[in-house]
C-alpha positions, 0 to 999 in steps of 0.5 A: 386133239381132246384132253379126254383120254376117252375120245381120241379123235386124231385116228379117225381125222386123217385123210378129212379136209376138215376137222372142226376143232370143237374146243375152240368152236364157240358155238360149240364151246358156248352151249356146253358152258350154257348147259353146264350152268343151267344143270347146275343153277335150275338143279334145286327147282327141278331136283324138288319138281318145282319148275321145269327149266323153261319155267324157272327161266319165265319166273327169272324173267318176271321176278327180275323186270317186274310186270312185263309183257309175255313178248318181253320174256321171249325177247330177254331169255331168247325162249321162242313164243311157244315155249314161253307160252307153255311155261307161262300155262304152266305157272299161272295153273300153279298160282306163280305168276297172274296175268294183270292188265296194264295200267297204260293200256286194259288190252294189254296183259302184263305177267307179274308174280304172286306171293309165291311165285315171288317166294320162289324166285327169291330162293332161286335167285339167291342162289343164283347169285351164290353160284355166280360169286363163286364163279366170279372168284375164279377170275381177276377183276380185269378177267371178269370185266373183258369177260362181260364186254365181250358177252356183251360184244358177242351178243350185240353181234348176233342181234344186228347179224343172226347165224 
C-alpha cells in the first residue's frame, strides 16, 4: 500500500496473481533516488542553462579523474557511447573541455578540462559535496559505511551479471 494518499492501489490489485510492490522493488527505488539526486544536484547548472545533465556527468568524470579517453567517461558514468559523444561535442564547442594527444600514444585522444571548464567543475563539485554532506548527516557512521558497501556489492553484482 502506498504512503501517498492520492494513490490507492489496494482496490485495483484485487484478482491479480502478481502485484509488484514498487516500494520494495530495487530497480524502481534506485531509479527514483537517482532521479531525485540528479535533479537536486544539477539544478544550478541546468537552471542557468550552462549545462545539460549529461554534460555535467561528462564534466564531473573528466574533472574527477583528470585526462581520460571518451570510452572511460562512458564506463565511469554508465552512459551509452552516443550520449557521451553528444555531450563531449557540446562541451568542446563551448570551450569547456578539449581533446589532447596522449603522451604515451599520439594516436590516442584524451579529454581534459579547459580553465573555464575547471571553474564550472569546481563550482558544481562544491555544490554536490554540500548535498552529500547534508545527506551524510542523516546517517550514523555505521549506516553510511553499510550503505556504501551495499552499493559497491550491487555495482559488482551488476557488472558480472547484468540484468
